C-alpha positions as CSV (number, residue, x, y, z in Angstrom):
1,X,0.0,0.0,0.0
2,X,1.4,3.4,-0.9
3,X,2.7,5.6,2.0
4,X,0.6,8.5,0.8
5,X,-2.6,6.5,1.1
6,X,-1.7,5.3,4.6
7,X,-1.0,8.9,5.6
8,X,-4.3,10.0,4.1
9,X,-6.2,7.2,5.9
10,X,-4.6,8.0,9.2
11,X,-5.5,11.6,8.8
12,X,-9.1,10.7,8.3
13,X,-9.1,8.4,11.3
14,X,-7.5,11.1,13.5
15,X,-10.0,13.7,12.2
16,X,-7.3,15.9,10.7
17,X,-8.6,15.8,7.1
18,X,-6.5,18.7,5.9
19,X,-5.2,18.9,2.4
20,X,-1.5,18.6,2.6
21,X,1.2,18.1,0.0
22,X,0.6,14.3,-0.1
23,X,-2.9,14.9,-1.4
24,X,-2.0,17.6,-4.0
25,X,-1.0,15.3,-6.8
26,X,-2.1,12.0,-8.4
27,X,0.3,9.2,-7.5
28,X,0.9,6.4,-10.0
29,X,2.3,3.2,-8.4
30,X,4.8,0.8,-9.9
31,X,2.0,-1.7,-10.4
32,X,-0.1,0.9,-12.2
33,X,2.7,1.8,-14.7
34,X,3.7,-1.8,-15.2
35,X,7.1,-1.8,-13.6
36,X,9.4,-4.7,-13.9
37,X,10.5,-6.2,-10.6
38,X,14.0,-5.1,-9.4
39,X,16.8,-7.6,-9.6
40,X,18.0,-6.6,-6.1
41,X,17.0,-4.2,-3.4
42,X,19.1,-2.3,-0.8
43,X,17.2,-0.2,1.8
44,X,18.0,3.5,2.6
45,X,18.1,4.9,6.1
46,X,15.6,7.6,6.9
47,X,15.2,10.5,7.2
48,X,17.5,11.8,4.5
49,X,18.8,15.3,4.5
50,X,19.6,15.6,0.7
51,X,17.4,15.5,-2.4
52,X,18.6,15.7,-6.0
53,X,16.6,17.0,-9.0
54,X,17.1,15.4,-12.4
55,X,15.6,15.5,-15.9
56,X,15.5,12.4,-18.1
57,X,16.9,14.4,-21.0
58,X,14.5,12.4,-23.2
59,X,10.8,12.5,-24.3
60,X,8.3,14.8,-22.8
61,X,4.9,13.5,-21.7
62,X,1.6,15.3,-21.0
63,X,-0.9,12.5,-20.3
64,X,-1.0,9.2,-18.4
65,X,-0.5,6.9,-21.4
66,X,2.5,8.8,-22.7
67,X,4.1,9.1,-19.3
68,X,3.7,5.4,-18.6
69,X,5.5,4.7,-21.9
70,X,8.3,7.1,-20.9
71,X,8.7,5.7,-17.4
72,X,8.8,2.1,-18.8
73,X,11.4,3.2,-21.4
74,X,13.6,4.8,-18.7
75,X,13.3,1.6,-16.6
76,X,14.3,-0.6,-19.6
77,X,17.3,1.7,-20.3
78,X,18.5,1.7,-16.7
79,X,18.2,-2.1,-16.3
80,X,19.1,-3.3,-19.8
81,X,21.7,-0.8,-20.9
82,X,23.1,0.6,-17.7
83,X,22.8,-2.8,-15.9
84,X,21.2,-1.3,-12.8
85,X,18.8,-3.2,-10.4
86,X,15.9,-1.0,-11.3
87,X,14.9,2.4,-12.6
88,X,17.3,4.8,-11.0
89,X,15.1,7.5,-9.5
90,X,13.1,7.5,-6.3
91,X,10.2,9.3,-8.1
92,X,9.5,10.7,-11.6
93,X,7.2,13.5,-12.6
94,X,5.4,14.1,-15.9
95,X,4.1,17.3,-17.3
96,X,0.7,15.7,-16.8
97,X,1.2,16.7,-13.1
98,X,1.4,13.1,-11.9
99,X,4.0,11.5,-9.7
100,X,5.3,8.1,-10.8
101,X,6.8,5.8,-8.2
102,X,10.3,4.8,-9.1
103,X,12.3,3.0,-6.3
104,X,10.2,4.9,-3.8
105,X,11.2,6.2,-0.4
106,X,12.7,3.1,1.1
107,X,15.1,1.9,-1.6
108,X,18.6,3.1,-2.4
109,X,18.5,4.6,-5.9
110,X,21.0,4.9,-8.8
111,X,20.5,8.6,-9.5
112,X,23.6,10.5,-8.1
113,X,26.9,8.7,-7.8
114,X,28.1,8.5,-4.1
115,X,24.9,10.1,-2.9
116,X,22.4,7.3,-3.6
117,X,22.4,5.9,-0.1
118,X,21.9,9.3,1.6
119,X,19.5,11.1,-0.7
120,X,16.3,10.7,-2.8
121,X,16.3,11.5,-6.5
122,X,13.4,13.2,-8.2
123,X,13.3,13.3,-12.0
124,X,11.1,15.4,-14.4
125,X,10.6,13.5,-17.6
126,X,11.8,15.5,-20.6
127,X,14.8,17.7,-21.6
128,X,14.8,20.9,-19.7
129,X,17.9,22.5,-21.1
130,X,16.1,25.3,-23.0
131,X,12.8,25.5,-21.2
132,X,11.4,24.8,-17.7
133,X,8.9,22.1,-17.0
134,X,5.3,23.3,-16.9
135,X,3.6,24.5,-13.7
136,X,1.9,21.1,-13.2
137,X,5.2,19.3,-13.2
138,X,7.0,21.9,-11.0
139,X,4.1,21.8,-8.4
140,X,4.1,18.0,-8.4
141,X,7.9,17.9,-7.8
142,X,7.6,20.3,-4.9
143,X,4.6,18.4,-3.5
144,X,6.3,15.0,-3.6
145,X,9.3,16.4,-1.8
146,X,7.1,18.2,0.8
147,X,5.2,14.9,1.2
148,X,8.4,13.2,2.0
149,X,9.0,15.7,4.7
150,X,5.5,15.3,6.0
151,X,5.8,11.5,6.1
152,X,9.2,11.7,7.8
153,X,11.3,10.4,4.9
154,X,13.1,13.7,4.4
155,X,14.3,16.1,7.2
156,X,12.4,19.4,7.3
157,X,15.7,21.3,6.9
158,X,16.8,19.2,3.9
159,X,19.1,20.5,1.2
160,X,18.0,20.4,-2.4
161,X,20.6,20.0,-5.2
162,X,20.7,19.6,-8.9
163,X,22.3,16.5,-10.3
164,X,25.2,18.6,-11.6
165,X,26.0,19.8,-8.1
166,X,27.3,16.3,-7.3
167,X,28.2,14.9,-10.7
168,X,29.9,15.9,-13.9
169,X,26.7,16.3,-16.0
170,X,24.5,19.0,-17.5
171,X,21.5,17.4,-15.7
172,X,18.9,18.7,-14.8
173,X,19.2,20.9,-17.8
174,X,20.1,24.7,-17.7
175,X,16.5,25.9,-17.5
176,X,15.4,23.5,-14.7
177,X,18.6,24.1,-12.8
178,X,18.1,27.9,-12.9
179,X,14.5,27.3,-11.7
180,X,15.4,25.1,-8.7
181,X,18.1,27.6,-7.6
182,X,15.2,30.0,-6.8
183,X,13.6,27.5,-4.4
184,X,14.0,28.1,-0.7
185,X,15.4,24.6,0.0
186,X,18.1,24.8,-2.7
187,X,21.5,24.6,-1.2
188,X,24.4,26.7,-2.4
189,X,26.7,24.7,-0.2
190,X,29.5,23.1,-2.3
191,X,29.5,19.3,-2.2
192,X,32.0,16.9,-3.8
193,X,31.4,16.4,-7.5
194,X,32.1,12.9,-8.8
195,X,33.1,12.4,-12.5
């Protein structure tokens, strides 16, 4: 059962019923997008204090059917070409405003070399070198990270980085990178960059 649903259910039982970040987006589970099973799993310790923003540098998607196809393609590339255990990201976001479950909160990712076991990775599907993602995608990305804070998976004073802050890459694209540098949680603290 998805952690967001469990939180929502517990909120109703406790009579809280407020609309928090975990209810602001539609969540697409691995089962719903047809994920392949991972070949191995390693669990991450919580809460993490770092998050990394990525772009897929590939196809854009604006509806459920197209985004499912893109997520499946990313998983196939990561497993079949890169030789990874699973899709690399913790969560992916489409320009349909939905959040797609990658490895989720509990599993070590393959998104940012030497940071995978201490951070979650959030990817927006598409190439955001020349343009920023639409408002639906940006809001969903902010909401899934805020949801992680609310559920205790991410520390409230977490640091947000772009993939290029910790790796020799142009990811998450110039336009998206410029955007996230305006977010209050973005960290200008220099961290080791691994090439």
